[in-house]
FIVEXBA-998815 format. One record per residue (C-alpha): residue number from 0; x, z negated, y negated; residue in three letters. Coordinates in Angstrom, 3 decimals. Each point is the difference from the previous one (the first is absolute). Layout:
REM FIVEXBA-998815
+-----+----------+----------+----------+-----+
!   i !       c1 !       c3 !       c2 !  aa !
+-----+----------+----------+----------+-----+
! NUM !        X !        Z !        Y ! Ala !
...
+-----+----------+----------+----------+-----+
REM end
This chain:
REM FIVEXBA-998815
+-----+----------+----------+----------+-----+
!   i !       c1 !       c3 !       c2 !  aa !
+-----+----------+----------+----------+-----+
!   0 !  195.453 !  -40.589 ! -182.706 ! Unk !
!   1 !   -1.712 !    0.379 !   -3.385 ! Unk !
!   2 !   -1.223 !   -3.145 !   -1.741 ! Unk !
!   3 !   -3.763 !   -0.394 !   -0.386 ! Unk !
!   4 !    0.401 !   -1.878 !   -3.289 ! Unk !
!   5 !   -1.067 !    1.916 !   -3.107 ! Unk !
!   6 !    2.908 !    1.530 !   -1.852 ! Unk !
!   7 !    0.478 !   -0.893 !   -3.663 ! Unk !
!   8 !    1.272 !    2.871 !   -2.098 ! Unk !
!   9 !    3.203 !   -0.743 !   -1.850 ! Unk !
!  10 !    0.796 !    1.332 !   -3.453 ! Unk !
!  11 !    2.793 !    2.110 !    1.467 ! Unk !
!  12 !   -2.498 !    1.584 !    2.389 ! Unk !
!  13 !   -2.489 !    0.709 !   -2.765 ! Unk !
!  14 !    2.703 !    1.698 !   -2.056 ! Unk !
!  15 !    1.378 !    2.035 !    2.869 ! Unk !
!  16 !    0.121 !    3.751 !   -0.257 ! Unk !
!  17 !   -2.559 !    2.269 !    1.703 ! Unk !
!  18 !    2.721 !    1.234 !    2.353 ! Unk !
!  19 !    0.786 !   -3.494 !    1.222 ! Unk !
!  20 !   -3.704 !   -0.662 !    0.557 ! Unk !
!  21 !   -0.232 !    3.187 !    2.063 ! Unk !
!  22 !    2.935 !   -1.167 !    2.118 ! Unk !
!  23 !   -1.662 !   -3.348 !    0.704 ! Unk !
!  24 !   -3.286 !    1.737 !    0.833 ! Unk !
!  25 !    1.775 !    2.329 !    2.434 ! Unk !
!  26 !    1.689 !   -2.955 !    1.682 ! Unk !
!  27 !   -3.368 !   -1.499 !    0.936 ! Unk !
!  28 !   -1.846 !    3.262 !    0.681 ! Unk !
!  29 !   -1.163 !    0.328 !    3.624 ! Unk !
!  30 !    2.275 !    2.108 !    2.169 ! Unk !
!  31 !   -1.328 !    3.338 !    1.203 ! Unk !
!  32 !   -0.354 !    0.318 !    3.762 ! Unk !
!  33 !    1.724 !    2.749 !    1.986 ! Unk !
!  34 !   -0.494 !    0.731 !    3.709 ! Unk !
!  35 !    2.895 !    1.782 !    1.748 ! Unk !
!  36 !   -0.832 !    1.827 !    3.243 ! Unk !
!  37 !    2.673 !    1.336 !    2.358 ! Unk !
!  38 !    0.533 !   -0.358 !    3.732 ! Unk !
!  39 !    3.741 !   -0.548 !   -0.576 ! Unk !
!  40 !    0.876 !   -3.557 !   -1.040 ! Unk !
!  41 !    3.271 !    1.150 !   -1.572 ! Unk !
!  42 !   -1.934 !    2.359 !   -2.277 ! Unk !
!  43 !   -2.356 !   -2.805 !   -1.050 ! Unk !
!  44 !    2.950 !   -2.294 !   -0.741 ! Unk !
!  45 !    1.598 !    2.736 !   -2.101 ! Unk !
!  46 !   -3.188 !    0.571 !   -2.016 ! Unk !
!  47 !   -0.383 !   -3.735 !   -0.518 ! Unk !
!  48 !    3.551 !   -0.251 !   -1.337 ! Unk !
!  49 !   -0.501 !    2.916 !   -2.381 ! Unk !
!  50 !   -3.241 !   -1.321 !   -1.451 ! Unk !
!  51 !    1.082 !   -3.623 !   -0.060 ! Unk !
!  52 !   -2.424 !   -2.759 !    0.887 ! Unk !
!  53 !    0.471 !   -1.506 !   -3.452 ! Unk !
!  54 !   -1.861 !    2.974 !   -1.501 ! Unk !
!  55 !   -2.924 !    0.399 !    2.394 ! Unk !
!  56 !   -1.921 !   -1.769 !    2.737 ! Unk !
!  57 !    1.328 !    1.887 !    3.007 ! Unk !
!  58 !   -1.952 !    0.414 !    3.244 ! Unk !
!  59 !    1.313 !    1.962 !    2.991 ! Unk !
!  60 !   -1.572 !    1.665 !    3.029 ! Unk !
!  61 !    1.628 !    1.848 !    2.904 ! Unk !
!  62 !   -3.135 !    1.951 !    0.907 ! Unk !
!  63 !   -3.139 !    1.439 !   -1.571 ! Unk !
!  64 !   -2.121 !   -2.542 !    1.898 ! Unk !
!  65 !    1.970 !   -2.908 !   -1.461 ! Unk !
!  66 !   -0.168 !    1.562 !   -3.465 ! Unk !
!  67 !   -3.802 !    0.224 !    0.168 ! Unk !
!  68 !   -0.132 !   -3.632 !    1.118 ! Unk !
!  69 !    2.066 !   -1.026 !   -3.044 ! Unk !
!  70 !   -2.305 !    2.001 !   -2.277 ! Unk !
!  71 !   -3.037 !   -1.759 !    1.466 ! Unk !
!  72 !    1.474 !   -3.382 !   -0.945 ! Unk !
!  73 !    1.946 !    0.642 !   -3.186 ! Unk !
!  74 !   -0.574 !    1.799 !   -3.304 ! Unk !
!  75 !    2.639 !    2.728 !    0.007 ! Unk !
!  76 !    0.835 !    2.018 !   -3.108 ! Unk !
!  77 !    2.303 !    2.546 !    1.634 ! Unk !
!  78 !    0.697 !    1.236 !    3.517 ! Unk !
!  79 !    3.265 !    1.803 !    0.816 ! Unk !
!  80 !   -0.209 !    1.547 !    3.456 ! Unk !
!  81 !    2.324 !    2.033 !    2.178 ! Unk !
!  82 !   -1.540 !    3.158 !    1.486 ! Unk !
!  83 !    1.578 !   -0.004 !    3.454 ! Unk !
!  84 !   -1.291 !   -3.004 !    1.944 ! Unk !
!  85 !   -1.276 !   -0.494 !    3.566 ! Unk !
!  86 !   -3.767 !    0.207 !    0.294 ! Unk !
!  87 !   -1.605 !    0.535 !   -3.384 ! Unk !
!  88 !    2.179 !    2.105 !   -2.313 ! Unk !
!  89 !    0.577 !   -0.856 !   -3.635 ! Unk !
!  90 !   -2.323 !    2.774 !   -1.203 ! Unk !
!  91 !   -2.801 !   -1.368 !    2.181 ! Unk !
!  92 !    0.619 !   -3.562 !   -1.178 ! Unk !
!  93 !    0.001 !    0.951 !   -3.676 ! Unk !
!  94 !   -3.158 !    2.080 !    0.463 ! Unk !
!  95 !   -1.714 !   -3.033 !    1.511 ! Unk !
!  96 !    1.246 !   -2.218 !   -2.830 ! Unk !
!  97 !   -1.239 !    2.548 !   -2.558 ! Unk !
!  98 !   -3.480 !   -0.335 !    1.490 ! Unk !
!  99 !   -0.118 !   -3.747 !    0.623 ! Unk !
! 100 !    2.249 !   -1.268 !   -2.834 ! Unk !
! 101 !   -0.122 !    2.703 !   -2.719 ! Unk !
! 102 !    1.318 !   -2.403 !   -2.640 ! Unk !
! 103 !    3.301 !   -0.282 !    1.898 ! Unk !
! 104 !    2.566 !    2.570 !   -1.154 ! Unk !
! 105 !    1.891 !    1.835 !    2.738 ! Unk !
! 106 !    3.557 !    1.349 !    0.347 ! Unk !
! 107 !    1.305 !    1.841 !    3.064 ! Unk !
! 108 !    3.570 !    0.106 !    1.304 ! Unk !
! 109 !    1.017 !    2.752 !    2.401 ! Unk !
! 110 !    3.271 !    1.155 !    1.463 ! Unk !
! 111 !   -1.179 !    3.552 !    0.533 ! Unk !
! 112 !   -2.115 !    0.899 !   -2.993 ! Unk !
! 113 !   -1.585 !    3.436 !    0.075 ! Unk !
! 114 !   -2.917 !    1.711 !   -1.672 ! Unk !
! 115 !   -2.417 !   -0.721 !    2.847 ! Unk !
! 116 !    0.780 !   -3.735 !    0.034 ! Unk !
! 117 !   -0.149 !   -0.181 !   -3.784 ! Unk !
! 118 !   -3.372 !    1.766 !   -0.203 ! Unk !
! 119 !   -1.426 !   -2.232 !    2.724 ! Unk !
! 120 !    1.256 !   -3.139 !   -1.751 ! Unk !
! 121 !   -1.475 !    1.107 !   -3.317 ! Unk !
! 122 !   -3.303 !    1.419 !    1.223 ! Unk !
! 123 !   -0.780 !   -2.631 !    2.626 ! Unk !
! 124 !    1.924 !   -3.061 !   -1.113 ! Unk !
! 125 !   -0.196 !    0.496 !   -3.764 ! Unk !
! 126 !    3.643 !   -1.036 !   -0.331 ! Unk !
! 127 !    1.402 !   -0.725 !   -3.435 ! Unk !
! 128 !    3.526 !    1.051 !    0.943 ! Unk !
! 129 !    1.747 !    1.484 !    3.044 ! Unk !
! 130 !    3.666 !   -0.945 !    0.359 ! Unk !
! 131 !    2.544 !    1.431 !    2.410 ! Unk !
! 132 !    2.182 !   -2.353 !    2.070 ! Unk !
! 133 !    2.587 !   -1.211 !   -0.623 ! Unk !
! 134 !   -1.406 !   -0.732 !   -3.438 ! Unk !
! 135 !    2.243 !   -0.834 !   -2.935 ! Unk !
! 136 !   -0.508 !   -3.637 !   -1.039 ! Unk !
! 137 !   -0.497 !    0.885 !   -3.664 ! Unk !
! 138 !   -2.586 !    2.651 !    0.818 ! Unk !
! 139 !   -1.847 !   -2.382 !    2.321 ! Unk !
! 140 !   -0.152 !   -2.766 !   -2.612 ! Unk !
! 141 !   -1.179 !    2.509 !   -2.610 ! Unk !
! 142 !   -2.727 !    1.284 !    2.317 ! Unk !
! 143 !   -1.179 !   -3.535 !    0.767 ! Unk !
! 144 !   -0.126 !   -0.935 !   -3.678 ! Unk !
! 145 !   -1.960 !    3.166 !   -0.825 ! Unk !
! 146 !   -2.381 !   -0.575 !    2.909 ! Unk !
! 147 !   -0.725 !   -3.584 !   -1.004 ! Unk !
! 148 !   -0.460 !    1.047 !   -3.624 ! Unk !
! 149 !   -2.531 !    2.585 !    1.162 ! Unk !
! 150 !   -1.663 !   -2.600 !    2.210 ! Unk !
! 151 !   -0.450 !   -2.333 !   -2.950 ! Unk !
! 152 !   -1.353 !    2.779 !   -2.212 ! Unk !
! 153 !   -2.526 !    1.242 !    2.538 ! Unk !
! 154 !   -0.945 !   -3.115 !    1.953 ! Unk !
! 155 !   -3.659 !    0.518 !   -0.875 ! Unk !
! 156 !    0.006 !    3.538 !    1.413 ! Unk !
! 157 !   -1.137 !    0.672 !    3.558 ! Unk !
! 158 !    2.068 !    3.175 !    0.311 ! Unk !
! 159 !    3.264 !   -0.175 !    1.953 ! Unk !
! 160 !    1.463 !    3.261 !   -1.368 ! Unk !
! 161 !    2.220 !    0.405 !   -3.007 ! Unk !
! 162 !   -1.027 !    2.363 !   -2.766 ! Unk !
! 163 !    1.406 !    3.506 !    0.625 ! Unk !
! 164 !    2.481 !    1.367 !   -2.490 ! Unk !
! 165 !   -1.358 !    2.445 !   -2.543 ! Unk !
! 166 !    0.011 !    3.691 !    0.823 ! Unk !
! 167 !    1.570 !    0.519 !   -3.406 ! Unk !
! 168 !    3.273 !   -1.466 !    1.297 ! Unk !
! 169 !    0.272 !    3.064 !    2.232 ! Unk !
! 170 !   -0.154 !    2.375 !   -2.970 ! Unk !
! 171 !    3.796 !   -0.190 !   -0.268 ! Unk !
! 172 !    0.279 !    1.901 !    3.294 ! Unk !
! 173 !    0.259 !    3.766 !    0.272 ! Unk !
! 174 !   -2.726 !    1.929 !    1.822 ! Unk !
! 175 !    2.228 !    0.386 !    3.061 ! Unk !
! 176 !    0.905 !   -3.700 !   -0.007 ! Unk !
! 177 !   -3.696 !   -0.857 !   -0.112 ! Unk !
! 178 !   -0.583 !    2.297 !    2.975 ! Unk !
! 179 !    2.743 !   -1.756 !    1.958 ! Unk !
! 180 !   -1.343 !   -3.454 !   -0.903 ! Unk !
! 181 !   -3.563 !    1.006 !    0.801 ! Unk !
! 182 !    0.951 !    1.166 !    3.486 ! Unk !
! 183 !    2.186 !   -3.027 !    0.743 ! Unk !
! 184 !   -2.784 !   -2.357 !   -1.033 ! Unk !
! 185 !   -2.261 !    1.647 !    2.566 ! Unk !
! 186 !    2.421 !   -0.788 !    2.819 ! Unk !
! 187 !    2.111 !    3.105 !    0.837 ! Unk !
! 188 !    3.736 !   -0.474 !    0.445 ! Unk !
! 189 !    2.629 !    1.828 !   -2.039 ! Unk !
! 190 !    0.373 !    2.767 !    2.621 ! Unk !
! 191 !   -3.746 !    0.624 !   -0.049 ! Unk !
! 192 !   -0.076 !    0.018 !   -3.811 ! Unk !
! 193 !    2.829 !    2.539 !   -0.063 ! Unk !
! 194 !   -1.842 !    2.244 !    2.434 ! Unk !
! 195 !   -3.266 !   -0.298 !   -1.912 ! Unk !
! 196 !    1.638 !    0.918 !   -3.309 ! Unk !
! 197 !    2.345 !    2.604 !    1.513 ! Unk !
! 198 !    3.097 !   -1.734 !   -1.336 ! Unk !
! 199 !    2.986 !   -1.687 !    1.681 ! Unk !
! 200 !    0.080 !   -3.683 !    0.956 ! Unk !
! 201 !    2.998 !   -0.338 !   -2.323 ! Unk !
! 202 !   -2.145 !    1.227 !   -2.904 ! Unk !
! 203 !   -2.767 !   -2.457 !    0.909 ! Unk !
! 204 !    2.498 !   -2.861 !   -0.038 ! Unk !
! 205 !    1.317 !    1.111 !   -3.384 ! Unk !
! 206 !   -3.541 !    0.038 !   -1.381 ! Unk !
! 207 !   -0.549 !   -3.464 !    1.459 ! Unk !
! 208 !    3.179 !   -1.312 !   -1.634 ! Unk !
! 209 !   -1.236 !    1.344 !   -3.344 ! Unk !
! 210 !   -3.379 !   -1.685 !    0.560 ! Unk !
! 211 !    1.644 !   -3.347 !    0.794 ! Unk !
! 212 !    2.145 !    0.253 !   -3.144 ! Unk !
! 213 !   -2.894 !    0.937 !   -2.291 ! Unk !
! 214 !   -2.343 !   -2.683 !    1.374 ! Unk !
! 215 !    2.745 !   -2.634 !    0.402 ! Unk !
! 216 !   -0.712 !   -0.629 !    3.685 ! Unk !
! 217 !    2.326 !   -0.194 !    2.992 ! Unk !
! 218 !   -1.810 !    1.018 !    3.193 ! Unk !
! 219 !   -2.923 !    1.946 !    1.441 ! Unk !
! 220 !   -1.758 !   -3.240 !    0.915 ! Unk !
! 221 !    0.186 !   -1.110 !   -3.635 ! Unk !
! 222 !   -1.334 !    3.412 !   -1.046 ! Unk !
! 223 !   -3.022 !   -0.439 !    2.273 ! Unk !
! 224 !   -0.490 !   -3.596 !   -1.122 ! Unk !
! 225 !   -0.110 !    0.902 !   -3.685 ! Unk !
! 226 !   -1.685 !    3.378 !   -0.021 ! Unk !
! 227 !   -1.848 !    0.308 !    3.304 ! Unk !
! 228 !   -3.384 !    0.087 !   -1.754 ! Unk !
! 229 !    1.043 !    2.168 !   -2.921 ! Unk !
! 230 !    0.008 !    3.442 !    1.618 ! Unk !
+-----+----------+----------+----------+-----+
REM end
């Protein structure tokens, strides 16, 4: 328990370096609050271990209804929700949060990410990041840090959506690669894209691999997340 007596600065404190002052400030900075939503307790326990309660104020909910109850009582900076849950799905929950708590940043976890789920999460739920399960611990921590940084930078904004990437980033793609990306972002699967462009599915996949390499991304869901509004 912190003492209520006024603190007297010592000479050693006054002469301390800026870096040491930043460390002391960070030690007493309020913890950011994170709400984890998943109907599987084991998954919640795993997320809690990865994030570490020493870093954040962790809240958990095993249903969308419980999550909304937590949000009504607590100030939550970030919600991380699974997609597949009984009753209200993750996309529906995050869409509701985007409307009622737009200042709360949102991340979705899904074990079966596809373009349709990704587009729904982005367009309806305004998610900051969509991660596929099982998610690498390092990638999860990085996503959480980025989400909370964004939350702090845009806390005065009422918009729940992240700023789309610039169209100029897509200039590195060939005309055919842009055609493939444009079709995939509209929902068709690889087989449908191949048929539309009169090329083989193998060729479509090769174009997609080149796109991933040039844009430094790793999945179709990440492609939709970053560039869904650019084409």
